[in-house]
C-alpha positions, -999 to +999 in steps of 0.1 A: +289+432-313+278+414-345+303+386-338+287+381-304+253+379-320+265+353-345+280+332-318+248+334-298+227+325-328+249+295-336+247+284-300+209+286-301+207+267-334+230+240-320+208+236-288+177+234-309+191+207-332+203+186-303+170+187-283+150+164-306+177+138-305+176+136-267+137+137-267+135+106-289+153+085-264+127+091-236+097+084-259+110+053-275+087+022-273+103-012-273+083-043-282+088-073-260+098-104-278+088-131-253+057-129-231+062-140-195+036-164-180+013-148-155+012-166-121-016-167-096-008-170-059-033-173-030-023-163+005-040-168+038-028-150+070-038-128+099-031-091+104-029-078+140-038-041+143-031-031+179-037+005+190-036-002+228-010-012+253+027-004+257+038-016+222+010-007+197+014-016+160-008+013+150-004+048+163-023+081+157+000+105+139-026+132+132-062+140+140-085+170+132-089+199+155-126+192+161-144+177+191-150+140+187-165+114+210-140+088+197-102+089+191-109+070+159-132+096+145-133+112+110-100+125+098-077+106+122-045+094+105-027+062+117+007+049+109+009+011+110+035-017+114+011-046+119+024-081+123+012-108+098+009-143+113+000-178+102-028-181+128-051-157+147-032-159+180-007-131+186+019-158+194+014-175+161+044-177+137+053-143+123+056-142+085+058-105+079+045-070+085+020-046+069+035-011+070+017+020+059-011+044+067-049+045+071-072+074+077-107+073+092-129+086+064-165+082+078-185+110+094-209+084+108-196+077+143-213+042+143-193+030+113-155+029+111-146+035+074-110+039+064-088+044+033-057+024+036-023+022+019+000-006+031+029-026+019+026-063+030+062-075+033+070-111+040+101-118+061+101-156+062+090-187+042+087-191+005+080-154-002+107-140+021+118-106+007+087-101-014+058-078-009+026-065-024+010-031-020-027-024-013-046+008-015-084+007-009-113+017+012-130-006+038-159-002+061-169-019+094-204-022+080-192-048+055-190-084+067-163-091+042-141-063+027-126-064-007-094-044-010-074-037-042-038-049-048-020-024-069+016-036-072+044-057-057+081-066-057+102-097-055+081-128-063+051-105-066+066-081-092+038-062-110+011-078-088-025-070-091-054-087-074-076-084-043-076-092-006-108-104+011-107-095+048-130-102+077-128-095+114-115-124+134-114-105+166-123-069+176-121-052+210-145-022+206-131-006+238-095-005+228-098-006+190-076-036+186-085-058+156-073-091+141-082-095+104-083-127+086-069-121+051-074-142+019-054-127-009-054-135-046-024-121-065-018-122-103+019-115-110+049-124-131 
């Protein structure tokens, strides 16, 4: 029995002496030798958020179990795959898609306020294969909305910045909207 205790004690001592060695690897800080130059990119495009018709780009995936006058009321969650185009016309050249979620977050039925997370991925042109991520709040009561850019990949790796959006077209009956987007990105 004493031999088993000794083996157990040695095993515990061995485990305790190895743990600090492995712990140091994960907490190691490495100083960068060369700084990369930060770039600034400005983008201008149109986002088509279509909730009506046979092929919508935004669909309701959940809504609260409360009586509401509007299908876009407080707590409604949408999934989006909105086309990004060069011009405001739906037939304009497609340059990418905004994919993500937004939730209606206003209790005031006269104002549509949402919190949005979306990844703006470019599928053609100079930034093909690159994207930036946006997470922010916007309100229909603002003429111009400022949205926060929180990351990116590809040409927009480690992006930060902002998107200024304004409504180019809105159909209040169907909920379809075309947003004009002016984006300023800072990235490496």
